[in-house]
Every structure is written in C-alpha cells, then in structure tokens.
N, C-alpha and C positions, 0 to 999 in steps of 0.2 A: 818457558815463562811459567811462574807457580798458579795453580788455579785457587779457586777462592777456598775449597777445603783445605787446602795445604796452608792457606795464609790462616785460616780460622785455628788449625791444629799447633801452627807456631804460637798464636796468641795463647792457647791452652797451655804449650810448655812452658812459656814465660811465665804466667801467671803461677803455674804450679811450682816454679821455682822459689817462689817466696809463700806461696799458700796453698792449701789442700783444693783439690779440684772442687770438693763439696762445698767450697766458698766463691765458687765462680759466679758469672752472671746468668751462664748457661743452666747453672743448677738452680738460680732464682727462677728462671724461665720454666724450668722442668716443675719447679713446686706450683707454680701458677696453673701449668697444665693440668697436674695431678687434682688441683682444686677443681678446675672444669669438669673433669671427666667423671668426677663423684657424684656429680648432678646429672639425672639423665635428661638429655635435651633431643629436639629433632636433629640436630647438628652432630650428636653422637653417633648417629646410626653409620655414618662414614668410618668408625673406628671400630665396629662392631666385630668380634672374632667369636666364631662358634666354639662353645665348651666341649661339643662331641660332633662327629660327623652326622648329617642329616637333620639336625635341630632346626636349621631355618628352613627347610624344605617342607618339614612337617607343619611348622607355623603358617607357611603359605598355603597349605592344602585346602580343597575344597570340603571342609570337615569342620564342625565346631572343636574347640580346644580350649582346656583349662592347662594354663601354664603356671607351674607351681615353682616356688623358690623362697628362700629366705630374703629378706630385705637386704638389698645391695649384691645379689647374684646375678642381676643382668635382666630381669624380667623385662623391664622397661626397654632396655636396649634392644632385646630381641623383638620385641612388639614393635617398637620403633623403625627397625630394620626392615621387618616386615611388611609397615606401612609404607617405607619409601620404596622398597622393590616392587610392590604392588601398583602404586602411584605410577611409578615409571612404564609400566605395564599398563597404564589407564585402567585400573581395576577401581572402581568408585570405592572410598575408605572415608571412615569416621574414626577417630582416635579421641576416647574420652576417658580423662583422668578423672576418676571417682572420688579422689581427696577432696575435690572441690563440694562435694555434697555431703562432707562429714556431719553427722548431728541432724539430717535432715531425716524426717518420718515419712511413712508410706501412709498415703499414696504420693505426698508432694514429691517424695524422691524419684519416685518412678517419671513421674510428669517432668521434672527438671532435668533428669537423663535424657527422655526422649527429646526434651526441647535442644539441649547440648548436642546430640547425636544428629538429629534432622539439621541443625546448623552447621556442622562440620560438613555433612553431605552436600548444602548449599555452596559452602565455601569451595569444596572440592570440584564442584559443577561450574564455579565462577572460573576457576583457575587450570587444574590439570586436564580436566574434560575438553577444554576448548581450546587451551594454548597450543599453538603449532610447536613441531619440535626445533622450529629455526628460532624460537624465542628462548634462546640460551641464557638470556638474564633471569629467567625462570628456572629451566631445566638444569643446567650446569652449575649455577650458584647453589641450588639447593640439594641437588642430588648428583652431580657430577658426572650426569650422563643423559642421554636424551632418549625418548620413546621411540618404539619401532611401530607402533599400531597408530592409524590415524586419529586426529582429533573427532570429537562427536558431532553429530549434525548440530548446529547452532540453532535452527528453528525447534525442534524437536527437543533441545536442550532448556531452550529458554521457556517453552510450553510446561515441561516437567517443573521447572523452577518456580513457576507459578502457582502450580498445584502445592509445592511444597511449602511456600510462603504461606499459603490460606493454612495448611495444616499446623505450622509453627503459631501461626498468629492466634488460631483456635484455642491450641495449648495453654500459651501464655496467658490467655483470659480464664482458662480452667485453673491455672496456678495462682492467680490473682483473686478469684474468688473465695470468698470465707467457706469453709466446709460447712456442708449442710445435710439433713438427712430427713429420712420420713419416720414419724413416729406412728406406729400403729398400736391401738388401744383396743382391747376385748374387754367387753364387760357384761359380765353374766349376774342378771337379777332375777331372783324367785320373788314373786310379789306375796305379800302378807296375806295368807288366808284364815279365814276363822269357819270352824266346822262346828255346826251347833245340830245337835239332835234331841229333839224333845219326844219325850214318850208319856204316854197316859194310859193307865190301866183303871178301867172302870169294871168293878165286880158287884153285882147285885146278887144277893141272896136274901132268902125271906127274913126281914127284920133288920139286915146288914147292907151297909152302902160304904164302900171303899173305894178311894181314889188316890193314885199317885202320880207324881209329874217328875221328870228329871231333865237337866239341861247338861250336855256334855259338849266342851268346845275344845279345839286345838288351834294352835298359831305357828306357822312356820315362818321363820325369820328371813328378811330380805338379806341378799350377800352381793358382794361385786369381786370380780376377778380383773385385774388390771394387766395387760402384757405389753411390755413396750419393746419395739424392735427398730433399731437404727440401721437404714442402709445407705451408705455412703454415697453422695451423687458424683464425687469424683470418680469412685471406682466405677460406678456404673457408666460413666463417660468412658473410660478406658475399655471396658468390656464392649461398649456399644460401637467404638471406633476401630476396632481391632482389624476389620475388614479394610477399612480405609487405610491403615498404615499398611495391611498387606498388599494392597493394590497399589500402592506408590512404589513399593520394593520390586514388585513384578514389572512396573513399567521401567524403573531404573535398570532393571536388568536387560529387559529388550533394548533398551537405548545403548546399553554398553556391549551388548552382546556377549554377556558373561555374568560373572558372578560381582557382587559387592560384598565388602568385609566390615564388621563393625569391630573395633576393638575397646574393650572396657579394663582398663589397666586400674590395679589397686583395689579390686574389690573388698579387700578387708575393712577398708576404711568406712564404708557405710554400715549401718547396724545389723549385726548377726541375723537379729529376726526378721530383717527385710530382703537378705540377700538373695536367698532363692527365689522370693516373689518377682524381684526386678529380672533374675536370669530366665524365669519360666515365661514372662511376658512377652521378651525379646525371642525367645526360642519360638513361642507360638507365631510371633510375627514372621519369623524368617523361614519356617518351615515350608517348603516347596516354593519359595519365592525367590531363589537365588541369592540369597544372602547368607553369609557365614560369620558366627559369633567367636570371637577370640577373646579370652578373660585371663588376667594376669592376677595372681594372688598369693598370699601366705597360706598354705594349705591347712594349717591347725588353728587360723584365726578365720575360717570360712566355713559357711555352710552353702554348698551349691545344689542341693537335692534334699527334698523332704518328702519321706516315704509315707504318703497320706493318701485319701482317696478322695479327688484323684490326686496323683502324685504331683509335686512342684518342682520347679527347676528342671537341671539338666544331669541324668545319670551317667557316670563315668562309665565307658565302656560300651554303652548302647547308644546315648544320645552325643558324647562327646569324648575324645581323646585326650590323654594325660601327657603333658610335656613337662619332665622334671628337670629343671636347670641345676640343683645341687649335684656337686661332685664333693663326695665325703673324704676324710682324710685316709680312709682305708684304700682308696685307689691314688696313693701318693703320687706316683712317677707320671700319671696322667694329669693330676692336679698340677703338678710342678711344671710339665711341659706347657699347659694352656698359661698359667699364671706368668710364667717367665716370657711366654709370647707377649701377653698384655703388657708388661713392663719394658719389653723390647720395642714395640711399637710406639710407646710413649716417648723412649730415650732416643729413638731415630729422629723424632721430629726435633730435637734440639741437638743436633749433629754439630760437632764431633764428640758428643759423649758416648760412652760405652758403658754398659753395666760393670764390667770388671774394674773400671776406675772409680765406682761408686760404692761397691758393696763386696764384702767377702762371702765367697760360696757358701760356707756354713751359715751366714746370716740370712741369706737367701732363704735356706729351708726354715731357718726359724722364723721368718716373716708368714711363712706360708702357713705352718703351724699355728702361728699368733692370729692368723685370719680366719682359721676354721674351713678355709677353702672359699671364703665369700670375696668375690672380687673387689667390691668397695672396699672393704676393710683391708684387703692387701695393700691397695693403693695408699689407702691412709696411714696404715702402720710404716708403710716404706717410707712416706713423705714425713711421719712424724720421727723416723729413725734419723732421717738427714738432719733434722733440727736437733735431735740429742747429739749426734756427733759433732755437729757444728760448734755447739755450746761448751764443749769439754776442750776442744782445740786439736790442731793437728799433730800436737808434739805429746799428747797422750799416750800411754804404754798401749793403748787399744789400737792407736796407728791412725792413719790419714782418712781409712774407709769405715763403712757402717759396720759394726761387730755385733756379736750375741748379744752382749750387754745393754747396746745400744737399742736394739730390738725389744729386749726385755723392757727397759724404762719407757720406750714408745709404747708398747703394748698396753702398759700400766696407766700410761696419760689418755690414751685412746678409750680407755674405760668409760669415762664421762661422757662421750659421745654415745655408747652403747646404751647406756643408763637411761639417757633422756628418750632415746628412740624406744626403749623400754617401755618407759612410762606412758609413751604416746601409742604404743600397739599394743599394750596389755589390757588397755580400756579397762572394763568392769571387773575383770580378774586380775587386776594389779596386785591388790593385798596378798591373795592367795599364791600367786606365782612368786611374789617376792619372799615370802615365807619358805616356800618349796626351794628357791634357789639359796637361800639363807642356810637352811638344813643342808643341803650337798656341799656348799662351801665348807661348813664345819665338818663335815664327814671326811672331807677330802684332806684338809688342812690339819686337822686335830686328831681324826681318828686312824683312817687308812694312811695319813701321810703320803698320799701320791696324786698325782693330776690325772690319773685314769681311774674310774670306777666303771663296775660291772653291774647289770641289771638282767634279771632272768627274762627269758622271752615269754615266759608264762603269766609275767607281771601284769595285772590288770587295775582299773581302778584310778583312783584320784592322783596316785603316785605316777604311773604310766601317762596319765592324760598332762600332768605337769611336766614330766620330760620332754614329751612331744612338742609341748608350746615353748619349753625353753630353748630347744634346739631351732625351732623357728625364729626365735627372738636372738639367737645367737649366742647364748650365754653358757650354752654346752655344745659339743661337737661330736657326731658319729666317728668312731675310730674303726671298729670292727662289727660285722653283722653276726658272726657265728664264734663264740668261743667255749671251749671246754675248760674246765680245770685240769691241773696236773695230777692231783689225787682228791678223791671225795666227790659228791654230787654225781655219780656216774651216771651218764647219759643226757645229763640237764644241760641245756644251753644257754648260753648268755650273749649280750651285746655289750661291748665296751663303748664307752663314752668319754671325752676329755673335758675337764673343766676349762673354761676360756683363761688361757694365759696371762690376762690381766688381773685375774683373781689369786694368783698364787707367786706372783713376782716376789713378794716379799717372803712368802712360806717357803721358800727355796733355801733360806738362811737358817730355817728351824732345823735342828739336829733331826737326823734319820728322815727327812722329806726325800722321796724319791720321785725323780722327774724321768717318766719314761720318754724317750727320744724317739717321736715317730717317724723319723726319716731314717732310724737304724735298721739294720737287718735283724736284730734279736728282739726287735718289739714284741712280735707275736707270743713269744716265749715268757716276756716281763710281765705281763697281763693276766696270766694263768693261775691267779691267785685267789684264793677264797676270803681273804682278808678285804680283798677290793670290791666285795659284794654289798650293793646298796639295796636296801628293801624299802627305804623312807621311814617316816616317823609313824 
C-alpha cells in the first residue's frame, strides 16, 4: 500500500511532466516559509542552527555577553534560542527589543527600558515560573518540550510580583513627569566704597600763615557673578533607586535558586551617545545579584564602553565576553556547510522537495557569495532566484533549475532591500558612508575593474572607519584577512574585501572586468595584485 510520501512524490512527478518543479504549490509554500524565517520571531528559535560549535553554550553561560554580527546574521535568532532554552530550565528571562526605543533620549530611554525589562520579568513570573510541566498547552506549544525543574513557590512568587508592580508603577510615574531640574545661582557683590582722605597742613611762621587741604576719594564698582547648574530629577531618581532594583534581582535569584538573564537585542537602534550609559546602569544593577546581561548589536554601530573617570559601560574581556556570529567568505567551506544546512532545513519542511531539484550546484555557491555569508540575505536571494527562474520559463536555455544568471539578477534586485536598511541603520553617518561607498564602487567598476579590492592593514582614519561600517552594513564583505602582493610592497600586508554582488552585475559586461570566483581554488593567487589596492580619496 503506497504511503503518504509516495503519493506526494507521484503528484510531483505528474506536475513536473508539464511544468518545472519551481512552479509547484510546494515551492509556493517554500517561498512563504522563506519570508517567515527572514523575520526573527520567538517561534523561529525552533529552527536555530549553530553557525559554529559552542556558540549557544556561550550565549547561555553565566557571564555578560556582547553578541556581534551584521544585520541578518542570526543575532536575534541566537538570543531567542537562548531565551527559550533558559525558560525551559525555569531561569527568569526578559527579552527586550531596543528598536522600540529608537529616538528616545536619556534619561527617558533608560527609564523606558527598565519598565519594559521589569514588565517582561513580571510576565515570566506569571507564566513560566509557576506553570507545571503538565501544562503542555504552554510548554509544548511554545517550546516543544517540558521543564525538569519544579515550578516556583506560588506564595513567594506572588509576594515578589507585588514588589515588582510597585517598582514598575513608580518608574511609569517618573517617565510621565516632565523633566525638572535644580537651578543653582551664585552671586558675588562687592559693595560700593568711597574712601576719602582729608589732609590739612597748617604752618605758622613769623609773618606767614599757610593752610592746605586735600580730598582723595576712590570708588570700587559693584559686581555680580551668576552660575547656573542643572541637576536632572530623573537621573537623581535613577541613582537613588539603584539599591531598590538590586534588591529585587537578589530576591529573584533567591526565589529561582539560580541566575536570571536580561537580553537586550539590537542595541544599535538607540542613540549612540546613550548606549554606554544604558549598559552601565544594568551592569551596576546586575553586579553581585545573580543577573547576567546579553546584548546583541552591530559592532561598528555601537558604543558599549567609554573610557572616562569613572568608566561607563562594559569593557570587553573584563566585564563581558564577545560572541561574533559573522562567518566571512574566507572560510568558504565552513560557510557553505552552514548555509546549506539552513536551506535543507527549510526544504525538508516542504517534503518531497529536494535542493537538487531546485538549484544547480554552482548556483548554490553563487548565492553564498552574493549573500556575503549573511544568513537572511542568503535566504532572501535564494527566494528571489526562484522568482527570476520562474519568470524566464522552464524551456529557457538555462534549464528548469536556478542557474548562475538567475542568482546574479536576483542579487541585483535584492539591492533595494539592502539600500533601505542601509538608510535606516547608517543614521547620522548616512551621507558620509554613501559617499565612501560610491567611491569604492567607482574604484572597483572603473579603475581596478575587479569585484575584489585590497586595503593595507596599516590603513587608519576615516577610510578605515568607513570600510568597517560598510562591512557591518553588508555593502562589502571580508574575503581574506592576510594578503601579500606577488611583487612590490615587500613585507606589507593587506586585507581583501569583495564589493557586494548587486553592485557589479552590470559591470560584468564591461570589457576587461574581472570577477574573482571566491569558490575557486585559485582565488588566493588572483587577488595578489597591486592594481587592486584601494587607499580612499
């Protein structure tokens, strides 16, 4: 008797007799799934794949962590998977998306994040803390498993929730209160003084009488000096109540018999000038009270530490450990294994589809290169490639599967998404970065006529800063961290980068434009040319 999978395969065979696999309902469903996974959601934690062994364990460790990665690299997915696993272990969790507070200014941004944080802990205490393992409608539906640890003591949990409600109520009152300040004025007045000296000289001599008088006066003008100092009442409130917040987290740690975890996702969305101050406050609240802070952000769009007196924020290495999710094109085989696994996991959900029926092997490599190693871009360009291949038809000379040219065209169309996110993420640096990027595109397409360029490891200043930010904004991609030239520049080391594929799909048709194939075995030799050196304008 035929099973369900055989019946589905028969349907696919019948369909493929008249149409390409790319035009089937199963592929329609796959495209919908691709759109869903490109948005980080709590449900997406079930699909999480580690980009490297040990990443998840480090994210769940009892230490403060800074999770770095380009937009779409999987930061939110890792942090949501961390939150899910810790929740199943009944560890108190608050997950806060900082994009909500975009545009808020200090100290209101800190008060708002505190309110959201404590509100998330309250929600956790109302559910995961006390729901028994037998409540499968909660545990299995959201997490796919049940906890081993018993629920918290309901009486003590209720008492702590009352404390928490009062703290939140006071914070909300502070947030609503208009900002006020103390004005201190110092006035110095020198009184007007008149000094008068009168002298009289009387001399008497036989036959002569002489008399002389004089009046000497001096005047010192009055002066007033005014100094005005503003002291924010909201900042003072935060200083005065830090012990209150610390006490709450100590009580939470005692109740849970272990640590609690605060996850702050997308730090780069709040004002750069305020980032270290927000981190610093939570670091002080957490210290010694069983709470660990996990922060996800784009590295070169963030300021997590200020070297001042006293220092502000968290210092990498001393206060927090770094977790970097970016896998560069330099580790092509590692990247290929990871991204292929991502794609296979999606395709298997829409059985009986198989990757080999959808895309040519060389096209897979091209999608990886076009994505620059960013997971979300990989899924997005794969999805776009299906649309391109569908539009040209299965009887086209490129065949019924996704080919290289389909990927090139899809990458070009995907550029609009990147440009939009570029505008959102570059903020006040947008004009400078757009100018820097345009200069790079011109160099690659008109001067060097290659998709790869070299930068000296000694390069500093604005050009280096722009390159670092353009990497994080996914407009250029690291290719090789150590390059020497075939001749000349003895001993000098360079770094190799690739211009995003979307920027030179048309340039490939220009005479003499050389596209270095980063999946080939001779790529390292192909980039050792002095003509590829970029020094900026």
